[in-house]
C-alpha positions in Angstrom: 0.0 0.0 0.0 1.4 3.4 -1.0 1.7 6.2 1.5 -0.9 8.9 1.2 0.4 12.3 0.7 -1.5 15.4 1.9 -2.8 17.8 -0.7 -3.5 21.4 0.4 -3.1 25.0 -0.4 -1.9 27.4 2.2 -2.1 31.2 2.4 0.2 33.4 4.3 0.3 32.4 8.0 2.7 32.4 10.9 1.5 28.9 11.9 2.8 26.1 9.7 0.5 23.3 8.5 1.0 19.9 10.2 1.8 18.0 7.0 -0.1 14.9 7.9 -3.4 13.3 7.0 -6.4 13.1 9.3 -5.8 9.3 9.6 -2.2 9.9 10.6 -3.3 12.4 13.2 -5.9 9.9 14.5 -3.3 7.1 14.7 -0.9 9.5 16.5 -3.6 10.6 19.0 -4.7 7.0 19.7 -1.1 6.0 20.4 -0.7 9.0 22.8 -4.0 8.2 24.6 -4.6 4.4 24.2 -7.1 4.1 27.0 -9.3 7.1 26.1 -12.5 6.7 24.1 -12.6 8.7 20.9 -15.6 10.4 19.5 -15.7 11.6 15.8 -18.4 13.7 14.1 -18.9 14.4 10.5 -21.1 17.4 9.5 -21.4 16.1 5.9 -24.3 13.8 5.0 -22.2 11.4 3.0 -19.3 10.3 5.2 -16.5 8.3 3.8 -14.8 5.2 5.3 -14.2 5.3 9.0 -11.4 3.9 11.1 -12.7 1.0 13.2 -11.5 -0.5 16.4 -10.4 -3.6 14.4 -7.7 -1.5 12.7 -5.7 -1.1 15.9 
Protein backbone atom coordinates (compact mmCIF):
# COMPACT_ATOMS: atom_id res chain seq x y z
CA UNK A 1 0.00 0.00 0.00
CA UNK A 2 1.44 3.37 -0.96
CA UNK A 3 1.75 6.22 1.51
CA UNK A 4 -0.95 8.86 1.17
CA UNK A 5 0.44 12.34 0.71
CA UNK A 6 -1.44 15.41 1.94
CA UNK A 7 -2.77 17.80 -0.66
CA UNK A 8 -3.45 21.36 0.36
CA UNK A 9 -3.06 25.03 -0.40
CA UNK A 10 -1.88 27.43 2.26
CA UNK A 11 -2.12 31.19 2.35
CA UNK A 12 0.15 33.41 4.38
CA UNK A 13 0.26 32.44 8.03
CA UNK A 14 2.70 32.39 10.90
CA UNK A 15 1.45 28.89 11.84
CA UNK A 16 2.77 26.08 9.62
CA UNK A 17 0.48 23.24 8.50
CA UNK A 18 1.00 19.86 10.17
CA UNK A 19 1.84 17.99 6.96
CA UNK A 20 -0.12 14.85 7.90
CA UNK A 21 -3.43 13.30 6.93
CA UNK A 22 -6.43 13.08 9.26
CA UNK A 23 -5.84 9.33 9.55
CA UNK A 24 -2.22 9.88 10.56
CA UNK A 25 -3.33 12.38 13.21
CA UNK A 26 -5.95 9.91 14.53
CA UNK A 27 -3.30 7.16 14.73
CA UNK A 28 -0.89 9.49 16.53
CA UNK A 29 -3.53 10.57 19.03
CA UNK A 30 -4.67 6.97 19.65
CA UNK A 31 -1.07 6.00 20.43
CA UNK A 32 -0.72 8.95 22.81
CA UNK A 33 -4.02 8.22 24.63
CA UNK A 34 -4.56 4.44 24.23
CA UNK A 35 -7.11 4.08 27.05
CA UNK A 36 -9.28 7.06 26.09
CA UNK A 37 -12.50 6.65 24.11
CA UNK A 38 -12.60 8.70 20.90
CA UNK A 39 -15.65 10.40 19.44
CA UNK A 40 -15.73 11.59 15.85
CA UNK A 41 -18.43 13.64 14.15
CA UNK A 42 -18.94 14.45 10.50
CA UNK A 43 -21.05 17.40 9.45
CA UNK A 44 -21.43 16.09 5.89
CA UNK A 45 -24.31 13.79 5.05
CA UNK A 46 -22.18 11.44 2.95
CA UNK A 47 -19.33 10.34 5.19
CA UNK A 48 -16.52 8.26 3.77
CA UNK A 49 -14.81 5.23 5.28
CA UNK A 50 -14.18 5.29 9.02
CA UNK A 51 -11.42 3.90 11.19
CA UNK A 52 -12.73 0.97 13.17
CA UNK A 53 -11.43 -0.48 16.39
CA UNK A 54 -10.44 -3.58 14.42
CA UNK A 55 -7.70 -1.55 12.67
CA UNK A 56 -5.73 -1.12 15.91
